[in-house]
SEVOZA-556753 format. One line per 5 residues: number of its first residue (from 1); their letters; for each residue x, y, z of C-alpha. Coordinates in steps of 0.1 Angstrom, whole numbers, plus 5000, padded with zeros to 4 digits. Example, Ala and Ser with C-alpha at 12.3 -4.5 7.8 and 13.67 -1.06 7.14 Angstrom:
% SEVOZA-556753
1 = AS = 5123/4955/5078 ~ 5137/4989/5071
//
This chain:
% SEVOZA-556753
1 = MNEKP = 5198/3560/2161 ~ 5206/3547/2123 ~ 5204/3570/2094 ~ 5181/3565/2067 ~ 5196/3555/2034
6 = NENSI = 5192/3579/2006 ~ 5177/3576/1974 ~ 5209/3568/1956 ~ 5220/3542/1977 ~ 5182/3529/1975
11 = NKKIC = 5183/3530/1936 ~ 5220/3512/1936 ~ 5207/3487/1956 ~ 5177/3482/1933 ~ 5204/3482/1907
16 = LEMAS = 5225/3455/1919 ~ 5193/3431/1925 ~ 5183/3437/1885 ~ 5214/3432/1874 ~ 5217/3398/1888
21 = NFTKD = 5183/3390/1873 ~ 5213/3386/1843 ~ 5237/3367/1860 ~ 5225/3336/1841 ~ 5223/3350/1807
26 = IETAL = 5258/3360/1813 ~ 5269/3327/1824 ~ 5248/3309/1789 ~ 5270/3333/1772 ~ 5301/3328/1787
31 = AANHR = 5296/3293/1777 ~ 5285/3297/1739 ~ 5313/3322/1736 ~ 5281/3342/1725 ~ 5273/3378/1735
36 = RMYVL = 5250/3396/1749 ~ 5229/3435/1748 ~ 5213/3451/1768 ~ 5194/3484/1764 ~ 5194/3511/1786
41 = AGNDY = 5165/3534/1781 ~ 5151/3561/1799 ~ 5161/3599/1809 ~ 5182/3596/1843 ~ 5216/3594/1838
46 = NKKQD = 5225/3582/1873 ~ 5204/3551/1866 ~ 5217/3541/1834 ~ 5250/3545/1846 ~ 5249/3528/1878
51 = LTLAL = 5222/3497/1865 ~ 5256/3492/1838 ~ 5279/3494/1867 ~ 5254/3468/1880 ~ 5258/3447/1851
56 = LDVLA = 5296/3449/1847 ~ 5297/3432/1878 ~ 5278/3405/1873 ~ 5301/3397/1838 ~ 5335/3399/1859
61 = KQSHH = 5319/3380/1888 ~ 5313/3353/1862 ~ 5339/3354/1840 ~ 5366/3357/1868 ~ 5390/3387/1852
66 = DLKGY = 5394/3423/1853 ~ 5373/3439/1825 ~ 5388/3459/1798 ~ 5364/3482/1777 ~ 5348/3518/1758
71 = LVLVY = 5323/3539/1766 ~ 5318/3561/1735 ~ 5295/3595/1731 ~ 5291/3620/1707 ~ 5323/3644/1710
76 = DDVDT = 5309/3676/1730 ~ 5301/3646/1758 ~ 5338/3629/1765 ~ 5352/3651/1788 ~ 5319/3660/1807
81 = MGQQF = 5295/3627/1809 ~ 5328/3603/1800 ~ 5348/3617/1834 ~ 5316/3621/1857 ~ 5313/3581/1845
86 = KDKIK = 5349/3571/1850 ~ 5348/3589/1884 ~ 5316/3566/1891 ~ 5338/3542/1884 ~ 5370/3548/1909
91 = NSFIQ = 5341/3548/1933 ~ 5318/3524/1926 ~ 5300/3506/1951 ~ 5306/3465/1931 ~ 5325/3448/1954
96 = GNYTI = 5355/3422/1939 ~ 5389/3414/1934 ~ 5386/3426/1899 ~ 5394/3463/1881 ~ 5375/3483/1853
101 = SLKIS = 5396/3497/1823 ~ 5376/3520/1809 ~ 5387/3543/1786 ~ 5365/3575/1769 ~ 5359/3582/1728
106 = SYRES = 5341/3601/1709 ~ 5321/3590/1678 ~ 5347/3604/1653 ~ 5375/3582/1667 ~ 5355/3547/1665
111 = LKLLG = 5378/3538/1630 ~ 5410/3539/1660 ~ 5392/3512/1676 ~ 5391/3487/1641 ~ 5409/3453/1649
116 = QTFDF = 5408/3457/1690 ~ 5394/3433/1716 ~ 5371/3444/1743 ~ 5353/3431/1768 ~ 5320/3451/1773
121 = IILDL = 5315/3483/1752 ~ 5287/3510/1762 ~ 5274/3528/1733 ~ 5258/3562/1738 ~ 5228/3566/1716
126 = TKNLH = 5206/3594/1728 ~ 5222/3618/1712 ~ 5235/3595/1675 ~ 5228/3564/1661 ~ 5251/3563/1633
131 = PDDLG = 5244/3531/1615 ~ 5287/3527/1605 ~ 5294/3535/1640 ~ 5275/3513/1657 ~ 5285/3478/1628
136 = RLIET = 5323/3483/1636 ~ 5318/3493/1674 ~ 5297/3464/1681 ~ 5320/3436/1664 ~ 5348/3449/1689
141 = VRGGG = 5335/3427/1715 ~ 5342/3393/1722 ~ 5325/3366/1731 ~ 5314/3364/1760 ~ 5313/3403/1768
146 = IVILW = 5284/3424/1762 ~ 5277/3453/1750 ~ 5255/3481/1767 ~ 5231/3506/1752 ~ 5223/3541/1762
151 = APPFE = 5191/3550/1749 ~ 5163/3576/1757 ~ 5124/3566/1770 ~ 5113/3537/1746 ~ 5080/3560/1740
156 = DWPTT = 5103/3590/1730 ~ 5136/3569/1713 ~ 5110/3566/1678 ~ 5109/3603/1670 ~ 5141/3618/1690
161 = KLSIH = 5162/3640/1673 ~ 5200/3627/1661 ~ 5233/3645/1653 ~ 5229/3622/1619 ~ 5200/3639/1612
166 = NVMVS = 5211/3676/1607 ~ 5228/3659/1571 ~ 5207/3645/1558 ~ 5183/3678/1555 ~ 5187/3706/1532
171 = PPYTI = 5169/3740/1527 ~ 5138/3738/1521 ~ 5140/3712/1545 ~ 5149/3711/1581 ~ 5154/3686/1611
176 = NDIKH = 5110/3682/1624 ~ 5110/3672/1584 ~ 5127/3637/1591 ~ 5107/3604/1585 ~ 5120/3581/1612
181 = RYLIR = 5113/3554/1597 ~ 5149/3538/1605 ~ 5149/3542/1642 ~ 5117/3526/1643 ~ 5127/3493/1625
186 = FIKKL = 5157/3497/1646 ~ 5136/3496/1677 ~ 5113/3469/1660 ~ 5144/3444/1655 ~ 5157/3452/1695
191 = FEHNG = 5124/3434/1701 ~ 5125/3408/1676 ~ 5163/3389/1685 ~ 5177/3366/1711 ~ 5205/3377/1732
196 = ISLID = 5189/3416/1740 ~ 5174/3425/1770 ~ 5159/3460/1775 ~ 5151/3477/1804 ~ 5136/3507/1817
201 = ADELR = 5170/3527/1831 ~ 5137/3556/1846 ~ 5112/3530/1862 ~ 5142/3503/1871 ~ 5116/3475/1851
206 = IIKQN = 5123/3449/1828 ~ 5107/3455/1791 ~ 5121/3422/1776 ~ 5142/3399/1792 ~ 5166/3371/1771
211 = EPKSV = 5153/3337/1782 ~ 5187/3319/1781 ~ 5184/3283/1768 ~ 5210/3256/1783 ~ 5238/3251/1758
216 = EPYVR = 5276/3234/1756 ~ 5298/3254/1769 ~ 5322/3261/1736 ~ 5358/3252/1738 ~ 5379/3265/1705
221 = QNPEL = 5392/3233/1690 ~ 5431/3242/1687 ~ 5438/3248/1647 ~ 5457/3217/1635 ~ 5495/3233/1625
226 = PDVHV = 5500/3215/1584 ~ 5525/3183/1581 ~ 5541/3197/1552 ~ 5547/3238/1552 ~ 5569/3261/1538
231 = FPLEI = 5568/3288/1557 ~ 5578/3284/1593 ~ 5562/3262/1624 ~ 5561/3299/1643 ~ 5542/3317/1622
236 = YELAV = 5508/3287/1621 ~ 5515/3290/1658 ~ 5506/3319/1659 ~ 5469/3313/1638 ~ 5434/3312/1668
241 = TQDQV = 5416/3293/1636 ~ 5418/3264/1613 ~ 5408/3295/1585 ~ 5437/3318/1598 ~ 5461/3281/1588
246 = EAVKT = 5443/3277/1556 ~ 5444/3313/1549 ~ 5483/3316/1557 ~ 5492/3284/1537 ~ 5472/3296/1503
251 = CEFFV = 5498/3321/1506 ~ 5524/3294/1505 ~ 5515/3299/1463 ~ 5542/3324/1459 ~ 5570/3302/1466
256 = TTKQT = 5559/3267/1463 ~ 5543/3273/1422 ~ 5571/3281/1395 ~ 5561/3317/1384 ~ 5558/3310/1346
261 = KKQSV = 5527/3341/1351 ~ 5515/3369/1372 ~ 5504/3354/1407 ~ 5469/3364/1429 ~ 5459/3349/1460
266 = IITAD = 5423/3358/1467 ~ 5411/3362/1505 ~ 5376/3370/1513 ~ 5356/3368/1546 ~ 5323/3381/1561
271 = RGRGK = 5335/3408/1591 ~ 5354/3396/1622 ~ 5369/3366/1604 ~ 5410/3374/1612 ~ 5413/3378/1574
276 = TVSLG = 5438/3410/1580 ~ 5456/3385/1608 ~ 5464/3357/1588 ~ 5474/3388/1559 ~ 5501/3399/1582
281 = LALAG = 5512/3363/1587 ~ 5514/3349/1555 ~ 5535/3385/1549 ~ 5564/3374/1575 ~ 5564/3340/1565
286 = LAYVM = 5566/3350/1527 ~ 5595/3373/1538 ~ 5609/3348/1556 ~ 5615/3324/1528 ~ 5622/3351/1498
291 = HNEHN = 5655/3356/1524 ~ 5662/3324/1534 ~ 5659/3306/1504 ~ 5664/3326/1472 ~ 5687/3356/1488
296 = LRPHF = 5660/3382/1483 ~ 5646/3413/1505 ~ 5612/3417/1492 ~ 5592/3450/1490 ~ 5562/3447/1502
301 = LITSP = 5537/3477/1497 ~ 5504/3473/1513 ~ 5473/3496/1503 ~ 5437/3500/1516 ~ 5404/3528/1512
306 = RYENI = 5417/3533/1550 ~ 5448/3530/1568 ~ 5427/3516/1599 ~ 5421/3485/1582 ~ 5453/3474/1580
311 = LPLID = 5470/3480/1617 ~ 5456/3441/1624 ~ 5483/3434/1594 ~ 5508/3456/1609 ~ 5509/3441/1642
316 = FYKLA = 5504/3405/1636 ~ 5537/3408/1610 ~ 5555/3425/1638 ~ 5544/3400/1656 ~ 5556/3371/1634
321 = LDRLG = 5589/3390/1633 ~ 5592/3387/1666 ~ 5582/3356/1670 ~ 5612/3345/1644 ~ 5637/3368/1661
326 = ISYEE = 5641/3393/1635 ~ 5646/3429/1649 ~ 5630/3455/1622 ~ 5629/3494/1625 ~ 5597/3512/1626
331 = VKDES = 5589/3540/1604 ~ 5561/3567/1611 ~ 5546/3598/1593 ~ 5536/3633/1602 ~ 5502/3615/1616
336 = NYIVE = 5528/3592/1637 ~ 5511/3557/1614 ~ 5537/3535/1610 ~ 5541/3537/1571 ~ 5571/3513/1572
341 = IKSSI = 5590/3478/1588 ~ 5620/3476/1574 ~ 5642/3442/1586 ~ 5668/3421/1569 ~ 5639/3401/1551
346 = GRLTY = 5626/3424/1532 ~ 5600/3460/1536 ~ 5566/3459/1543 ~ 5554/3496/1527 ~ 5520/3509/1531
351 = DNPLN = 5510/3538/1509 ~ 5472/3549/1497 ~ 5459/3537/1466 ~ 5465/3564/1439 ~ 5499/3564/1449
356 = CTKRK = 5504/3524/1441 ~ 5490/3530/1405 ~ 5525/3545/1397 ~ 5550/3519/1424 ~ 5558/3484/1409
361 = PDLLV = 5574/3462/1444 ~ 5573/3428/1447 ~ 5544/3423/1459 ~ 5511/3445/1468 ~ 5488/3441/1487
366 = VDEAA = 5451/3452/1485 ~ 5429/3454/1517 ~ 5392/3455/1519 ~ 5398/3459/1480 ~ 5358/3461/1475
371 = GLPVH = 5363/3494/1493 ~ 5377/3504/1456 ~ 5367/3508/1423 ~ 5367/3481/1401 ~ 5386/3495/1376
376 = LLYTF = 5415/3507/1399 ~ 5414/3469/1409 ~ 5423/3460/1370 ~ 5456/3486/1370 ~ 5467/3468/1401
381 = VNKND = 5463/3426/1384 ~ 5481/3442/1354 ~ 5507/3466/1363 ~ 5523/3439/1392 ~ 5535/3405/1386
386 = RTIFS = 5528/3390/1426 ~ 5490/3407/1442 ~ 5469/3398/1476 ~ 5436/3410/1476 ~ 5414/3408/1507
391 = STIHG = 5382/3418/1511 ~ 5352/3416/1534 ~ 5322/3404/1517 ~ 5295/3418/1538 ~ 5309/3447/1556
396 = YEGAG = 5297/3481/1571 ~ 5330/3508/1563 ~ 5321/3501/1520 ~ 5322/3464/1511 ~ 5300/3454/1476
401 = RSFSI = 5303/3421/1460 ~ 5314/3435/1430 ~ 5345/3423/1436 ~ 5329/3387/1443 ~ 5318/3393/1405
406 = RFLSY = 5327/3413/1383 ~ 5364/3413/1396 ~ 5368/3374/1400 ~ 5353/3368/1368 ~ 5378/3394/1351
411 = LGKMR = 5403/3372/1370 ~ 5395/3337/1355 ~ 5392/3354/1318 ~ 5434/3363/1322 ~ 5452/3343/1302
416 = DLEYV = 5485/3358/1319 ~ 5473/3351/1355 ~ 5468/3326/1379 ~ 5453/3331/1414 ~ 5438/3304/1443
421 = NYKLS = 5417/3321/1466 ~ 5405/3312/1499 ~ 5373/3323/1525 ~ 5373/3325/1560 ~ 5337/3315/1579
426 = EPIRY = 5348/3310/1617 ~ 5343/3341/1638 ~ 5374/3350/1659 ~ 5360/3368/1689 ~ 5332/3352/1692
431 = APDDP = 5319/3313/1682 ~ 5295/3311/1653 ~ 5255/3318/1655 ~ 5262/3346/1677 ~ 5229/3365/1682
436 = IEKWL = 5244/3396/1683 ~ 5258/3388/1648 ~ 5228/3379/1634 ~ 5208/3411/1650 ~ 5229/3434/1632
441 = YDTLF = 5228/3421/1601 ~ 5201/3419/1602 ~ 5190/3455/1614 ~ 5219/3471/1593 ~ 5208/3449/1563
446 = LDAEP = 5246/3429/1558 ~ 5224/3402/1547 ~ 5204/3418/1517 ~ 5208/3398/1484 ~ 5189/3402/1455
451 = ISLTD = 5163/3382/1442 ~ 5171/3351/1422 ~ 5154/3352/1391 ~ 5129/3326/1375 ~ 5126/3323/1338
456 = EDIQD = 5094/3338/1337 ~ 5115/3373/1348 ~ 5144/3363/1319 ~ 5114/3366/1294 ~ 5101/3401/1305
461 = ISRFN = 5133/3413/1307 ~ 5139/3402/1268 ~ 5101/3419/1262 ~ 5109/3449/1282 ~ 5079/3440/1301
466 = VTLAK = 5091/3460/1330 ~ 5073/3487/1353 ~ 5091/3518/1370 ~ 5074/3525/1404 ~ 5076/3542/1429
471 = KDLDL = 5081/3528/1466 ~ 5061/3530/1497 ~ 5092/3533/1523 ~ 5070/3531/1551 ~ 5062/3494/1543
476 = WFSGK = 5099/3487/1535 ~ 5112/3504/1571 ~ 5078/3494/1589 ~ 5086/3454/1583 ~ 5058/3451/1561
481 = NEEEA = 5073/3446/1528 ~ 5107/3443/1542 ~ 5119/3415/1521 ~ 5110/3440/1491 ~ 5135/3469/1509
486 = KQFIG = 5164/3437/1510 ~ 5157/3428/1476 ~ 5165/3465/1464 ~ 5197/3469/1489 ~ 5206/3439/1477
491 = IYVYA = 5210/3452/1438 ~ 5237/3479/1450 ~ 5250/3451/1475 ~ 5265/3438/1443 ~ 5272/3463/1416
496 = HYRNR = 5282/3494/1439 ~ 5323/3495/1452 ~ 5312/3513/1482 ~ 5280/3505/1504 ~ 5274/3517/1541
501 = PRDIA = 5243/3514/1563 ~ 5245/3551/1569 ~ 5232/3546/1529 ~ 5204/3528/1542 ~ 5195/3554/1569
506 = FLADA = 5194/3586/1547 ~ 5170/3568/1524 ~ 5148/3555/1553 ~ 5150/3593/1570 ~ 5160/3618/1548
511 = PHHSA = 5128/3638/1538 ~ 5135/3643/1501 ~ 5152/3612/1493 ~ 5132/3584/1476 ~ 5134/3547/1457
516 = YALQT = 5122/3538/1424 ~ 5122/3495/1414 ~ 5124/3488/1381 ~ 5105/3452/1381 ~ 5092/3426/1363
521 = SSGAI = 5057/3411/1364 ~ 5066/3390/1397 ~ 5073/3420/1411 ~ 5109/3411/1409 ~ 5132/3441/1412
526 = VTAIQ = 5158/3441/1386 ~ 5167/3479/1388 ~ 5168/3502/1415 ~ 5174/3536/1419 ~ 5177/3561/1447
531 = VAEEG = 5167/3601/1443 ~ 5170/3631/1459 ~ 5149/3657/1451 ~ 5167/3692/1446 ~ 5159/3724/1440
536 = NMPKD = 5130/3751/1451 ~ 5155/3764/1471 ~ 5147/3798/1491 ~ 5157/3831/1480 ~ 5175/3838/1508
541 = VINAI = 5202/3807/1507 ~ 5204/3812/1472 ~ 5221/3844/1478 ~ 5236/3829/1510 ~ 5256/3809/1487
546 = YKHRK = 5261/3831/1454 ~ 5274/3861/1476 ~ 5291/3845/1505 ~ 5295/3810/1494 ~ 5277/3791/1525
551 = DFHGQ = 5278/3755/1523 ~ 5248/3735/1533 ~ 5240/3696/1533 ~ 5224/3684/1503 ~ 5213/3703/1475
556 = IVPHT = 5245/3695/1459 ~ 5236/3697/1424 ~ 5223/3737/1426 ~ 5253/3743/1449 ~ 5278/3735/1422
561 = MIVHQ = 5254/3752/1394 ~ 5255/3788/1414 ~ 5291/3785/1424 ~ 5309/3768/1400 ~ 5287/3785/1365
566 = RMPSF = 5274/3811/1385 ~ 5238/3800/1376 ~ 5216/3808/1407 ~ 5187/3809/1386 ~ 5192/3773/1387
571 = ATLKG = 5184/3769/1418 ~ 5151/3779/1419 ~ 5142/3749/1394 ~ 5130/3714/1410 ~ 5147/3687/1402
576 = LRIVR = 5158/3650/1406 ~ 5194/3640/1421 ~ 5203/3602/1407 ~ 5222/3587/1444 ~ 5230/3558/1432
581 = IATHP = 5216/3532/1401 ~ 5218/3497/1398 ~ 5209/3470/1381 ~ 5204/3431/1395 ~ 5240/3414/1385
586 = DVMRK = 5222/3386/1366 ~ 5207/3408/1340 ~ 5233/3438/1336 ~ 5236/3456/1302 ~ 5210/3444/1288
591 = GLGSF = 5195/3485/1288 ~ 5175/3480/1318 ~ 5191/3513/1334 ~ 5187/3530/1299 ~ 5150/3522/1304
596 = ALNEL = 5147/3532/1341 ~ 5162/3562/1335 ~ 5141/3572/1302 ~ 5110/3560/1323 ~ 5125/3576/1355
601 = SRIAK = 5128/3611/1332 ~ 5091/3604/1318 ~ 5080/3600/1356 ~ 5099/3640/1363 ~ 5085/3655/1339
606 = KEGYT = 5045/3642/1346 ~ 5050/3654/1383 ~ 5061/3687/1376 ~ 5100/3688/1377 ~ 5123/3702/1355
611 = YLSAI = 5155/3683/1353 ~ 5175/3650/1365 ~ 5212/3650/1379 ~ 5242/3630/1385 ~ 5272/3634/1403
616 = FGANS = 5297/3607/1400 ~ 5337/3592/1400 ~ 5340/3594/1367 ~ 5353/3566/1344 ~ 5350/3562/1306
621 = ELLHF = 5322/3540/1307 ~ 5306/3554/1331 ~ 5302/3591/1315 ~ 5294/3572/1287 ~ 5265/3557/1300
626 = WIKNG = 5254/3589/1314 ~ 5257/3606/1283 ~ 5245/3580/1263 ~ 5210/3587/1284 ~ 5207/3622/1271
631 = FIPVH = 5229/3638/1308 ~ 5250/3669/1300 ~ 5282/3672/1321 ~ 5282/3706/1335 ~ 5308/3703/1358
636 = VSPDR = 5339/3685/1367 ~ 5361/3687/1401 ~ 5403/3698/1398 ~ 5407/3675/1430 ~ 5411/3637/1420
641 = NPISG = 5401/3615/1446 ~ 5432/3605/1466 ~ 5424/3569/1467 ~ 5403/3560/1435 ~ 5421/3583/1411
646 = EYSVA = 5386/3597/1399 ~ 5375/3632/1387 ~ 5341/3640/1400 ~ 5316/3648/1374 ~ 5281/3664/1379
651 = VIKPL = 5254/3659/1343 ~ 5222/3675/1339 ~ 5193/3661/1323 ~ 5172/3687/1313 ~ 5132/3684/1314
656 = TKKLQ = 5123/3713/1291 ~ 5135/3731/1262 ~ 5139/3768/1287 ~ 5168/3740/1311 ~ 5183/3731/1275
661 = NMIVE = 5198/3758/1269 ~ 5207/3767/1298 ~ 5227/3735/1307 ~ 5243/3735/1272 ~ 5257/3774/1277
666 = ANNEL = 5272/3754/1311 ~ 5286/3728/1288 ~ 5300/3744/1268 ~ 5314/3766/1293 ~ 5331/3730/1316
671 = RVRVL = 5347/3726/1277 ~ 5365/3759/1281 ~ 5374/3751/1317 ~ 5391/3717/1309 ~ 5409/3729/1281
676 = GWLPE = 5423/3753/1300 ~ 5431/3725/1330 ~ 5445/3696/1311 ~ 5480/3710/1310 ~ 5480/3715/1352
681 = QLKDM = 5446/3705/1372 ~ 5437/3678/1349 ~ 5469/3664/1341 ~ 5465/3630/1352 ~ 5429/3626/1339
686 = NTRVA = 5424/3598/1318 ~ 5421/3611/1285 ~ 5390/3590/1272 ~ 5371/3608/1299 ~ 5388/3642/1293
691 = FRLLH = 5374/3634/1256 ~ 5340/3626/1268 ~ 5339/3659/1284 ~ 5353/3685/1257 ~ 5325/3670/1239
696 = SFDTK = 5297/3696/1221 ~ 5264/3694/1227 ~ 5256/3731/1213 ~ 5240/3723/1180 ~ 5238/3762/1169
701 = RRFYV = 5273/3769/1171 ~ 5310/3756/1154 ~ 5326/3773/1181 ~ 5311/3785/1212 ~ 5347/3809/1218
706 = RPPDI = 5366/3822/1192 ~ 5386/3798/1185 ~ 5429/3803/1194 ~ 5446/3823/1167 ~ 5471/3808/1148
711 = TIRQW = 5500/3829/1132 ~ 5514/3827/1099 ~ 5549/3817/1114 ~ 5532/3786/1136 ~ 5513/3778/1102
716 = EKLHG = 5544/3774/1086 ~ 5558/3759/1117 ~ 5529/3733/1113 ~ 5536/3723/1081 ~ 5578/3721/1085
721 = YALEL = 5561/3696/1118 ~ 5540/3679/1092 ~ 5570/3675/1066 ~ 5595/3669/1093 ~ 5614/3697/1087
726 = MTYEA = 5608/3708/1127 ~ 5609/3687/1159 ~ 5575/3683/1180 ~ 5594/3706/1205 ~ 5599/3734/1180
731 = VADAL = 5567/3732/1171 ~ 5544/3723/1207 ~ 5528/3757/1209 ~ 5513/3756/1175 ~ 5509/3720/1178
736 = RNLCK = 5484/3726/1206 ~ 5464/3754/1195 ~ 5457/3733/1162 ~ 5448/3704/1189 ~ 5430/3728/1206
741 = LYIMD = 5412/3743/1174 ~ 5406/3709/1169 ~ 5386/3697/1199 ~ 5369/3732/1200 ~ 5355/3728/1166
746 = ASPAK = 5318/3711/1168 ~ 5315/3709/1130 ~ 5305/3676/1113 ~ 5324/3681/1088 ~ 5361/3680/1103
751 = PKLNV = 5381/3650/1101 ~ 5369/3616/1125 ~ 5401/3607/1141 ~ 5401/3569/1158 ~ 5398/3568/1193
756 = KQIDL = 5435/3556/1196 ~ 5442/3592/1179 ~ 5422/3613/1198 ~ 5438/3600/1232 ~ 5469/3605/1217
761 = IIAKC = 5464/3645/1207 ~ 5450/3647/1246 ~ 5476/3634/1261 ~ 5509/3650/1243 ~ 5494/3684/1230
766 = LQIRD = 5468/3688/1254 ~ 5480/3677/1289 ~ 5514/3684/1278 ~ 5528/3648/1295 ~ 5558/3636/1283
771 = WKSTA = 5566/3607/1252 ~ 5566/3580/1283 ~ 5538/3588/1301 ~ 5515/3593/1270 ~ 5528/3563/1250
776 = ESINA = 5518/3539/1287 ~ 5482/3561/1288 ~ 5473/3551/1255 ~ 5490/3519/1256 ~ 5513/3522/1230
781 = TIKWC = 5549/3522/1225 ~ 5568/3559/1220 ~ 5575/3554/1184 ~ 5539/3549/1174 ~ 5531/3582/1188
786 = FIELI = 5564/3602/1174 ~ 5551/3587/1138 ~ 5515/3591/1150 ~ 5512/3627/1158 ~ 5529/3637/1124
791 = HIVRR = 5495/3618/1104 ~ 5473/3635/1125 ~ 5485/3664/1119 ~ 5490/3665/1081 ~ 5455/3654/1082
796 = LLKFY = 5441/3684/1107 ~ 5464/3709/1083 ~ 5446/3696/1054 ~ 5414/3704/1067 ~ 5421/3735/1085
801 = TTPEI = 5444/3754/1065 ~ 5426/3784/1044 ~ 5433/3790/1006 ~ 5449/3825/1023 ~ 5471/3807/1045
806 = WKRIG = 5485/3786/1016 ~ 5488/3818/0995 ~ 5514/3830/1023 ~ 5533/3800/1033 ~ 5523/3775/0995
811 = VHYQK = 5558/3786/0978 ~ 5576/3769/1005 ~ 5561/3736/1008 ~ 5544/3732/0976 ~ 5575/3710/0963
816 = AKPTG = 5583/3702/1002 ~ 5585/3661/1003 ~ 5580/3643/1039 ~ 5618/3631/1042 ~ 5615/3597/1065
821 = IEEKP = 5575/3592/1069 ~ 5558/3575/1043 ~ 5523/3591/1037 ~ 5495/3571/1055 ~ 5461/3565/1038
826 = EESES = 5431/3577/1053 ~ 5417/3554/1073 ~ 5382/3543/1071 ~ 5373/3571/1093 ~ 5359/3563/1127
831 = SGE = 5352/3580/1161 ~ 5353/3551/1185 ~ 5322/3569/1197
//
């Protein structure tokens, strides 16, 4: 009697039959070198795994080779579910002469997969859907490969609680307050786009099947190697596309053009075009030529916002050296990352962006440059004679179009620089018009652009005929007003150096986030503001932070005021933190940002909020913008951002008189702290930033705290220094107290030093830098600093030396004259502010 088949074997058979329905789909994708996506939705993991194996069976049979891929899970499921699926593959019911090589990873390690290429990837979205991970992982799949998403049942998915939601809420909100707009839009896009099939895994039923269209087989043309070239031909033979050949050839600029000015090469591309690989090949070719033809052993320094970004560069640099028959030595750090490659023709070194500002190699290479602040890029190009900047234009790891607009515009205005650029457009892993790339760009808003402004819009802007309004996010993310959402997000993409798909998920789903848009009469968005409601915190949460320094997601400014200013009552107030603000790139610097902030203040006050706030990486221009608009600094981080080199600053604009007094008090405390930190924690802070942080907002008191005591002997020494009878080193202690006295003094009658003079006393006397570092930090000569400091001291002594002090020391100096420096007439006084 035959044994009755069990349910599992029946399900496996149905899965195989169902997967066979996609044979034509996968066959067409392989011919077109395009990818396909299969969404397996349901609660039954066994069926999802069986369907996955069945789809891989079809892929292997149609592609006729072994498969290599990844299963990516939330961290807690790696050892359990991951191992279960691996065991299932080993005992697979699939027949064939091929193998499936599967590796398991958690989303935490997704960056390690950058630069690799797989036949398939399986993403478990039942507990996590992090947009950043989604973007970078899907782009690792080659043309002809498949993306498999494990999802909850479609009817449950829109309201599923995901791990990313935990970081979107803070007291008084809970995860039950999440809006779920992002998931609703995500699912909607799965139904809208081609190349995607949706399957109900529980019922083993096809919900949506991609209809394959007959296509001409895609054949990638072998790139034409250049007839005339300086780099060895072996370098060009490693290129996969014609774009890569041209990108490498562009870098010959450094050895084919006589250097009379600074030189720079700019390489841009969309994601997955092979620009970083091209850099690795070009650097090997450049080192080879510089060594063999110019008898040099150059040092190339590479940097990037993330080390993982430059892994393909390192791999192909080594591959090129292998092809040229050049041996090399790898140097690794404590994390086992390659940080240097030494060979007979040169050295390739990696360092973080901040450290690179202190080094001067033969060539500096900045990959993913759009992920760095523009002011840091300015530093790189001004400090180095040769530079390469490469960047992703539409990226999901933090790219921005400000690189294309502001930075390239800056290069064009540099008289002592020659530069060339090249943009790669051909995808490496798959053919053009890949449907999964189109879906990804649309879903993650990677194609968002600001609207083109009309003459009518420009006229409205010139007259400030613009209106600030809170936007309906339900309309934006339901698709009913998606074009307006793309306008809004497009402005951020062009204006900010770091944009991630995660930011959009926060805007869509975080219960305390909202959007305000400044629009012309035609509806064109010219300024975009994303805000987060903060404060109104429960007393038990405030006490947990105040007494035990407990951390909570969000509530950044209230948390700062509780922990660093010891002002727990502030957290009971309700305010709006400005998460981001940006203006349309065509109408920047026309006062729109300030106008929008004033309008937001008016609206917020009317709605019962007591303050506006912001936290940002401070540079002088940005800090000036916030202060100019009524925001008062209340906190500065003692630690620099290791990538940008900036210190984070929190600012608050009080909307009530009562709160004004509290915030001024907090600012006074900050000024005292900054003065204390300047010689140590803030020693490298930009002097302009330091000066703006030390500015007094207290209109009632000349001194918030008692000014430093200066003894009679110190006054005597200071006068001796002013008359060039004593050295700086001999009076440094007294001079520091005199400069502190000047900085702490809120009197409008005190001497008004100009910008460079203030920078000088901050760098030399308060940060206690050496003369060389002081001169470099303010773009002056050591001699100028040395002489100017004496002139400054003379002016300060003239103001601060009281009759009583003169009476006690004047007998010694009444007939003394300066010995070497002529008395400098007082300038037309200007603080430069």
